N, C-alpha and C positions, 0 to 999 in steps of 0.2 A: 524505718523498718518496724514491723510488728514485733511485739514482745514474744519471747519464747515460752512455750507451754512448760508446765512443771514436769520434768523428766526424772522420776524418782530413781530409775535405774542408773542414770548417769551421775546423779548427785550422791548416791548412797555411799560409795567408797570415800568420797570427800568428807561426808559426815562422820564416818568411822575415824578418819584421821583427826578430825576436830576433837572427838571424844578421847582418843588415845593421847593426844598432845596434852590435854588438861590433866589426865591421870598421871602421865609421866612427870609433868611439872610439879605435881604435889607429892611425888614419891619420896623425895628427900625429907619431907616434913611428917611422914608417918611416925606416930609415937613420940613426937617432939613436944606435944602439949600446947602448940600455938595454932589455934583454930583459924584466926584471922590471916596468918601468913600462908597457911595451907590453901585457904579459899582464894586469896589474892593470886597465888601462883597459878592456880587452875583457871581463874578468870582471865589473867593475862594471856596464857597459852591458848585458851579457847577462842578469845577474840582475835588473836593474831591469825589463827588457822581459818576462822570464818572469813576473814578479809581476803583470803586467797581464793575463795570460791567465786565462780562466776554467777553470782546471784544478786538480786536486789532484796535483801532480807530485812525484815522488821522484827525486833524482839518483842514478843507479846507476853511471854513468861520469862522473867529475868531476875536480876539481882535486886530489883526494887524500883521505885519511882526515880526519875532523873535526879531529884534533889537528895536522894538517899544513896545512890550508887554512881560512882564516876564512870564505870564501864559496864557494858551489857545491861544497861538500865532499860526499863520498859519503854518502848517507842524508839529505841536507838536503831539507826540504820547500819547494817553490817553487810559485808560482802564486797567483792571487787567489781560488781557490775553496775554500780550506781552512776558510772560515767556515760552510760548509753541505755537504750530502751530495748535491747535484744535479750538481756538476761531475764530469767524468770523472777517474778515477784513471789516471795514466800514469807510465810509466818514461821517464826522460830520460837520454840519453847526450850528452855535450858535450865539446868542446875549444874554449874561447873564443878561443884563438889557436894553431892548429896550425902551428907553425913560428915560435916566438918568436925563434930565432936568425935565421931567414930574414927576419923583419920588421926586426930590429935592424940587419941588414947590407944590407937592401934587395935580397935575393936572391929568385929565383922561387919560386912555389907556396906562399906563406903563405896560409892560409885561416882563416876562422871556421867551425866545424862544429857541428851539433846534430842529434840524431835523437829522435823521440818515438814511443812505442808503448804499447799497453795495459799496465797494471800486470802485473808478473811475466813479461814476454815478452822482455826484453833480458838477456843473460848478464851477471851481476855479476862481471866479470873483475877479478881482483886486479892490483895494480900490480907485475907481473912481466913477463918477456919472453914472447912468443908466436912460435913458428915458423909462418910464414904462407906460403900458396901460393894464388894466384888467377889465373884466366883469365877472358876475356870470354864473352859469350853465343854461342850457336850451336853448341856442341860437345856431344857425347853425355856423359851423366853418367860421371864417373870416367875421363875420357880421360887425365888425369894424377892422380897420387896422392901423398900424403905419404910413402909407403913407397918411392917411386922415388928414385934418385939424381938430382941436378940434370941431368946429361947425358941420362938416360933421359927426363926430363920434356920437355926440348927436342926430342928425337927423336920422342916420342909426339905432341907438339903439332904439330910440322911435318907428320907423317904425316896427322893429322886435318885439318889446314888444306890439305893438298895442295900443300905447298911445300917448298923446301929449308930446312935448319936455318940456312943463311945469311940467310934472309928472316925469321927469328924475332928479336924484340927482347925482352929480359928486363930488368925494372926491379929494381934491388938497392940497398938502403941501404948507403952506403959506410962500412963499419966494419971494424976489424981482424978481428973475429970471422967475417967473411964472405970472408976472403982465399982460403981453401981452396976454397970454393964457387965463387968467381969464377974461380979457376984451372981448375977442372973445366969450368965453362961455356965457357971459352975453347976447350977442345978440340973443341967442337961447331961452331965458326965462327959462332955466333950473335952478335948485337950485344948489348951490355950498356949500359943507361942507368943510370949511377950517380947517386944523389941524396944530398945531404948531410943532409937532414931531411925530415920530412913524409911518413910512409909511408901515411897515409890517402889523400892525393892519389896516391901511388904505386900503390895498389891500384885506385883509381877509374880511373886511366889505362887499365887493361885493358878496361873496359867500353866505351870509345870508341877502340878500336884504330885505326880508320881515321883518326881525328883526331889521336891522340897518337902513333901508331906503336909502341905498347907492347902486346905480346901476353900477357905473363905477368909476375907479380910473385912473388918468392920471397925468403925470408930472415927473420930474427928482428927484432922490434921490440916496442914496448909492446903488452901484451894489451888494455888499454882502447881503444887506437886500432884494434885488430883488430875490436872490436865495432862501432865507428863505420864502419869500412870495409865490414863485412858488411851493415850497414844500407843503405849506398849501393848495394852490389851487388844487394841484394834488390829495390831499386827499378829499377835499370838492367838487370838481367840479368847473368849470369855465375856462376861457381862459385868458392867459396873454402873453404879448410880452415885450421884453426889448432890448434896443440898447445902447451900451456903448458910453459915450460922454467924450471928453478929452479937458482939458483946456491948456495943455502944453506938452512938450516933456517928462517931468518927468512922467506924467500920462500914456503917450503912452509906456514908458519904463516899467511901472508896468504891463501893459497888456502883453507885450512881455515876461516878467519874468514869468507870469502866463501861458504862452504857447498859447496866443491868437494872431493869425496872421491876421485874417480878421477883421479889426477894424470897418467895417461898417455893420457887420452881425446883423440881427434881430433874436434874440433868442425867440423861443416859450417856453411855460411852460415846454414842454417835452424835449426841448433842454437843459434847465437848470437843469432838474431832469429827468434822462434818465431811471431810474429803479424804483421799488417799494420803497416807503419812509414812514417813520413814523415821526410824528410831534407832539410836545407837547408845550403848552404855559400855563403859570400860571399868573393870574392877580396880579399885584402889587398895582395899584391904580384902582378905579372903572372905568369901561368903558362899551361900548356897546357890547363888545364881552364877557367879563368876569368881575365879581365883583373883587374888590381888596382885599387885606389882611384885615381881620376883627378881631378886638380885642374883646374877650369875657372874662368874669371872669376866669382866669387861663388858657386860650387858645388863640392861634392864629389860624384862619381858612383861608384856601386857596382853591381856585377853579382852576382846571386845565382842559384844553381841550386836549384830546388825540385822534389822528387820524391816520388811516392806509390807504394808497392809494390802497393796494391790495384788501381790502374788502369794501372800502368806509365807514368804520365805524367811527363814531364820538361819543366819550364818554366824558361826563362832570363828573368830579370826585371832591368830596369835602374831604378835609383832615383837621383834627384838631390836632394841635400840642401843647402839654402842655408847658406853659411858667414857 
């Protein structure tokens, strides 16, 4: 029999269950100071739920290479459809717990995150850094670019938005490598929202600027997380660019292993996610995108955001799980 085409509508609810399961599994470890245990609980639950879906899935963004991660490693086959050829072949990008430190310390914006798209449509990004730039929807293409200096980006976005640079807020991952960029941004009088971890959430913030107050994201973070963020922006609207950065020959070798030959390429959102995609994220700790897991008498309550790029639909779903 011929394989089944990617049906994002039929698969979307199942993907939400995968994200929810990972968040609920990590709930008992919020604030307990054990990052590894929280991450492992989320990994186990996410993998179990993925294997209930009628898909032939391949993890392209996961917990690491096979020799680094026992489960949900890059290249691992998941899903319950591998016994036949009728299930759709899909790429899967995931972060079972985006913000392990945030979870361990009970800090804001820890999420479980997963995206699914037809096979060979998600960028197989190596585990290196990616210089990222993102803005929300409603702007002409290329209003800001990777070639601009940080201050130029703020000025260009303020002009496009019709406001003062004082009214622009930029989200930046707080790292020593960003100190010079932050210093330059300060010269524009823009506001800077510094985050300690979780740059997938940082990029998503741009898509809901009226809710989050964040207009732009910039700075370097993990390349795999860049693909997940691009999947979210493809569903919500917005522009994103990424360029891989390398600290040594080992990291360049990782790119070569992933099939990347042009090391200087600037990837657009649609280069990183070339087809329709579905995206789900569940809040673990409270954040500006989603509330965290809530304990009620006899229940744990989780909230999930579920999005489809094909229709532009964004659903927020609340799930109560008896304890």
